GUKOL-658627 format. One line per 5 residues: number of its first residue (from 1); their letters; for each residue x, y, z of C-alpha. Coordinates in nm, 2 decimals, m for minus. Example, Ala and Ser with C-alpha at 12.3 -4.5 7.8 and 13.67 -1.06 7.14 Angstrom:
BEGIN
1> as> 1.23:m0.45:0.78; 1.37:m0.11:0.71
//
This chain:
BEGIN
1> xxxxx> 0.12:2.25:0.84; m0.10:1.96:0.73; m0.04:2.07:0.37; 0.34:2.07:0.43; 0.33:1.72:0.57
6> xxxxx> 0.13:1.59:0.27; 0.38:1.76:0.03; 0.67:1.60:0.22; 0.52:1.25:0.18; 0.46:1.31:m0.19
11> xxxxx> 0.81:1.44:m0.24; 0.96:1.14:m0.07; 0.75:0.91:m0.28; 0.88:1.08:m0.59; 1.24:1.04:m0.47
16> xxxxx> 1.17:0.67:m0.42; 1.04:0.63:m0.77; 1.33:0.83:m0.91; 1.38:0.77:m1.28; 1.22:0.43:m1.27
21> xxxxx> 0.97:0.42:m1.56; 0.65:0.23:m1.47; 0.39:0.20:m1.74; 0.04:0.18:m1.58; m0.30:0.11:m1.71
26> xxxxx> m0.57:0.37:m1.76; m0.87:0.14:m1.70; m0.96:m0.21:m1.63; m0.79:m0.46:m1.86; m1.04:m0.70:m2.03
31> xxxxx> m0.93:m1.06:m2.09; m1.10:m1.27:m2.34; m1.16:m1.56:m2.11; m1.06:m1.72:m1.78; m0.77:m1.92:m1.94
36> xxxxx> m0.61:m1.60:m2.08; m0.64:m1.42:m1.75; m0.47:m1.71:m1.57; m0.20:m1.71:m1.84; m0.14:m1.34:m1.76
41> xxxxx> m0.10:m1.44:m1.39; 0.17:m1.69:m1.49; 0.35:m1.45:m1.72; 0.35:m1.14:m1.50; 0.34:m1.25:m1.13
46> xxxxx> 0.71:m1.17:m1.10; 0.69:m0.81:m1.20; 0.33:m0.68:m1.18; 0.11:m0.57:m0.90; m0.23:m0.69:m1.01
51> xxxxx> m0.59:m0.71:m0.88; m0.79:m0.96:m1.09; m1.16:m1.03:m1.11; m1.37:m1.31:m1.26; m1.73:m1.24:m1.33
56> xxxxx> m2.02:m1.38:m1.53; m2.16:m1.17:m1.81; m2.27:m0.82:m1.72; m2.64:m0.89:m1.71; m2.57:m1.14:m1.42
61> xxxxx> m2.29:m0.97:m1.24; m2.32:m0.60:m1.33; m2.31:m0.47:m0.97; m1.99:m0.67:m0.90; m1.83:m0.55:m1.22
66> xxxxx> m1.92:m0.19:m1.14; m1.77:m0.22:m0.78; m1.45:m0.37:m0.93; m1.42:m0.09:m1.19; m1.49:0.18:m0.92
71> xxxxx> m1.20:0.03:m0.72; m0.97:0.07:m1.02; m1.08:0.43:m1.07; m1.01:0.49:m0.70; m0.66:0.36:m0.72
76> xxxxx> m0.59:0.55:m1.04; m0.74:0.87:m0.91; m0.50:0.87:m0.61; m0.20:0.82:m0.84; m0.15:0.44:m0.83
81> xxxxx> m0.17:0.37:m1.21; 0.10:0.11:m1.17; m0.14:m0.13:m1.00; m0.31:m0.33:m1.28; m0.68:m0.42:m1.26
86> xxxxx> m0.78:m0.70:m1.49; m1.10:m0.90:m1.54; m1.28:m1.15:m1.75; m1.65:m1.22:m1.80; m1.61:m1.55:m1.97
91> xxxxx> m1.57:m1.82:m1.71; m1.50:m2.20:m1.74; m1.81:m2.27:m1.52; m2.14:m2.09:m1.57; m2.23:m2.09:m1.20
96> xxxxx> m1.91:m1.95:m1.06; m1.95:m1.68:m0.80; m1.78:m1.34:m0.85; m1.42:m1.35:m0.74; m1.15:m1.09:m0.68
101> xxxxx> m0.80:m1.22:m0.61; m0.44:m1.11:m0.60; m0.14:m1.32:m0.69; 0.13:m1.37:m0.43; 0.33:m1.07:m0.32
106> xxxxx> 0.70:m1.12:m0.34; 0.73:m1.16:0.03; 0.49:m1.46:0.03; 0.50:m1.81:m0.13; 0.52:m1.76:m0.51
111> xxxxx> 0.23:m1.99:m0.59; m0.01:m1.83:m0.34; m0.32:m1.65:m0.44; m0.52:m1.44:m0.20; m0.89:m1.41:m0.26
116> xxxxx> m1.14:m1.16:m0.12; m1.33:m1.35:0.15; m1.69:m1.43:0.08; m1.80:m1.29:0.42; m1.72:m0.93:0.30
121> xxxxx> m2.00:m0.74:0.13; m1.90:m0.70:m0.23; m1.88:m0.32:m0.26; m1.62:m0.07:m0.38; m1.49:0.01:m0.03
126> xxxxx> m1.43:m0.35:0.06; m1.26:m0.42:m0.28; m1.03:m0.12:m0.23; m0.94:m0.22:0.13; m0.89:m0.58:0.03
131> xxxxx> m0.66:m0.49:m0.26; m0.46:m0.23:m0.07; m0.39:m0.45:0.24; m0.31:m0.76:0.03; m0.07:m0.58:m0.21
136> xxxxx> 0.14:m0.43:0.07; 0.36:m0.63:0.31; 0.30:m0.61:0.69; 0.53:m0.31:0.70; 0.72:m0.10:0.45
141> xxxxx> 1.10:m0.10:0.44; 1.18:0.18:0.20; 1.50:0.12:m0.01; 1.79:0.35:0.05; 1.76:0.64:m0.19
146> xxxxx> 1.86:0.79:m0.42; 2.16:0.55:m0.47; 1.94:0.24:m0.44; 1.58:0.27:m0.55; 1.51:m0.10:m0.51
151> xxxxx> 1.34:m0.33:m0.75; 1.03:m0.21:m0.94; 0.79:m0.40:m0.71; 0.96:m0.26:m0.40; 0.92:0.09:m0.53
156> xxxxx> 0.56:0.02:m0.62; 0.48:m0.11:m0.27; 0.67:0.17:m0.10; 0.47:0.41:m0.31; 0.15:0.25:m0.19
161> xxxxx> 0.26:0.28:0.17; 0.35:0.65:0.13; 0.05:0.77:m0.08; m0.27:0.69:0.11; m0.50:0.84:0.37
166> xxxxx> m0.43:0.60:0.64; m0.26:0.69:0.97; 0.11:0.60:0.95; 0.36:0.49:1.22; 0.72:0.56:1.12
171> xxxxx> 1.00:0.38:1.29; 1.33:0.56:1.24; 1.67:0.43:1.33; 2.03:0.48:1.22; 2.18:0.23:0.98
176> xxxxx> 2.43:0.08:1.24; 2.15:m0.01:1.48; 1.93:m0.15:1.21; 2.21:m0.38:1.10; 2.30:m0.49:1.45
181> xxxxx> 1.94:m0.59:1.55; 1.81:m0.67:1.20; 1.63:m1.00:1.28; 1.46:m0.88:1.59; 1.35:m0.55:1.43
186> xxxxx> 1.20:m0.74:1.13; 1.01:m0.98:1.36; 0.87:m0.70:1.57; 0.76:m0.49:1.27; 0.61:m0.78:1.09
191> xxxxx> 0.41:m0.89:1.40; 0.28:m0.54:1.48; 0.22:m0.47:1.11; m0.01:m0.77:1.09; m0.18:m0.67:1.41
196> xxxxx> m0.28:m0.32:1.29; m0.38:m0.42:0.94; m0.69:m0.23:0.84; m0.62:0.07:1.06; m0.27:0.20:0.99
201> xxxxx> 0.05:0.12:0.81; 0.40:0.07:0.96; 0.69:0.23:0.78; 1.05:0.14:0.87; 1.30:0.40:0.76
206> xxxxx> 1.68:0.35:0.81; 1.87:0.67:0.82; 2.22:0.64:0.68; 2.38:0.89:0.93; 2.29:1.18:1.15
211> xxxxx> 2.36:1.41:0.86; 2.06:1.28:0.66; 1.78:1.49:0.81; 1.58:1.46:0.48; 1.46:1.12:0.59
216> xxxxx> 1.27:1.27:0.88; 1.08:1.53:0.68; 0.80:1.28:0.61; 0.70:1.28:0.97; 0.83:1.58:1.18
221> xxxxx> 0.75:1.95:1.18; 0.99:2.19:1.02; 1.26:2.29:1.27; 1.23:1.97:1.48; 1.47:1.76:1.27
226> xxxxx> 1.77:1.83:1.50; 1.61:1.70:1.82; 1.51:1.38:1.66; 1.85:1.34:1.50; 2.01:1.39:1.84
231> xxxxx> 1.79:1.11:1.97; 1.89:0.88:1.69; 2.26:0.97:1.75; 2.23:0.88:2.12; 2.15:0.52:2.03
236> xxxxx> 1.77:0.54:2.04; 1.51:0.48:1.78; 1.23:0.73:1.71; 0.87:0.63:1.66; 0.64:0.89:1.51
241> xxxxx> 0.27:0.85:1.44; 0.11:1.09:1.18; m0.24:1.10:1.04; m0.24:1.28:0.71; m0.62:1.36:0.73
246> xxxxx> m0.65:1.51:1.07; m0.29:1.62:1.11; m0.26:1.46:1.45; 0.08:1.34:1.56; 0.24:1.15:1.84
251> xxxxx> 0.60:1.05:1.90; 0.84:0.88:2.14; 1.21:0.78:2.15; 1.33:0.46:2.31; 1.65:0.26:2.34
256> xxxxx> 1.65:m0.04:2.10; 1.67:m0.30:2.38; 1.32:m0.19:2.49; 1.18:m0.20:2.14; 0.96:m0.51:2.10
261> xxxxx> 0.61:m0.60:1.97; 0.45:m0.51:2.30; 0.60:m0.16:2.32; 0.53:m0.08:1.95; 0.18:m0.21:1.96
266> xxxxx> 0.12:m0.01:2.28; 0.23:0.30:2.09; 0.01:0.22:1.79; m0.30:0.16:2.01; m0.23:0.49:2.20
271> xxxxx> m0.19:0.68:1.88; m0.51:0.53:1.73; m0.71:0.65:2.04; m0.60:1.01:1.96; m0.75:1.00:1.61
276> xxxxx> m1.10:1.08:1.47; m1.37:0.81:1.47; m1.33:0.73:1.10; m0.97:0.63:1.16; m1.05:0.42:1.47
281> xxxxx> m1.31:0.24:1.26; m1.07:0.17:0.98; m1.06:0.44:0.72; m1.05:0.36:0.35; m0.69:0.40:0.21
286> xxxxx> m0.82:0.63:m0.07; m1.13:0.85:m0.12; m1.37:0.64:m0.33; m1.41:0.75:m0.69; m1.66:0.63:m0.95
291> xxxxx> m1.59:0.55:m1.32; m1.78:0.71:m1.60; m2.01:0.43:m1.74; m2.02:0.61:m2.07; m1.64:0.57:m2.12
296> xxxxx> m1.43:0.28:m2.24; m1.34:0.03:m1.98; m1.04:m0.15:m2.14; m0.71:m0.04:m2.27; m0.35:m0.16:m2.32
301> xxxxx> m0.38:m0.53:m2.41; m0.37:m0.52:m2.78; m0.69:m0.65:m2.93; m0.88:m0.60:m2.60; m0.82:m0.23:m2.61
306> xxxx> m1.13:m0.16:m2.82; m1.38:m0.35:m2.62; m1.66:m0.17:m2.44; m1.80:m0.23:m2.10
//
């Protein structure tokens, strides 16, 4: 059953991507200097999910460079080649500390840059967690598919929400209810999504009609679709918690007038208590992978593609 649930999530992620062609990197992109890296930021912030690093030359910052490259390998090994990792080791100031940052997601101010806080130990797990939770919005609202796959960045972010090892809380509702209570639903999901950051992801799925049971297959067991569809048809929304690692599930249906930040957060906290200790402590989104130090570390940026680590 656990295998079927994982397959269902992966299948839905593929449907979301559809025929959208996204060209991803195969290693960390190497920029000649800090100026060129920042030019990349200006040129690509509108259409690229990027995790960027500034380091001093390898003999000074080798451990930080390695952690950053391990993080890229971790994302890529899990199937997220469309997240670009780029770095430079030629900085404008010789005493700069190592820095990892992400340009503003589309749901934030366009000039904003989020940096990894200095209080975090600089290791691959923390880089992966920082990158993942900064790239995704507080909650995922998957585009209606297959007729509307959304913009490229929406598909990329939905793919990140779908394909990871974190516990997931799905909020299902029929399209009519979602439209009638849109503002309140958004505020509730955003508030709770921010509150549970680091422990689970919130996914909002709007079901076009009671005839679209495919939408439920990411979260319910085979044969249960009808009872959840009946709950949706009666004017209720369905909340389902699912942990892809342990296979543990929890669910409830409630009328939309009782759906608020307090009730949703209560469900999330209750679900988290059912899960293994690693999830309760904040599991890594992806199993950590390590790059081969003997291989090339750059590709895809023209003259930079032949540089070695």
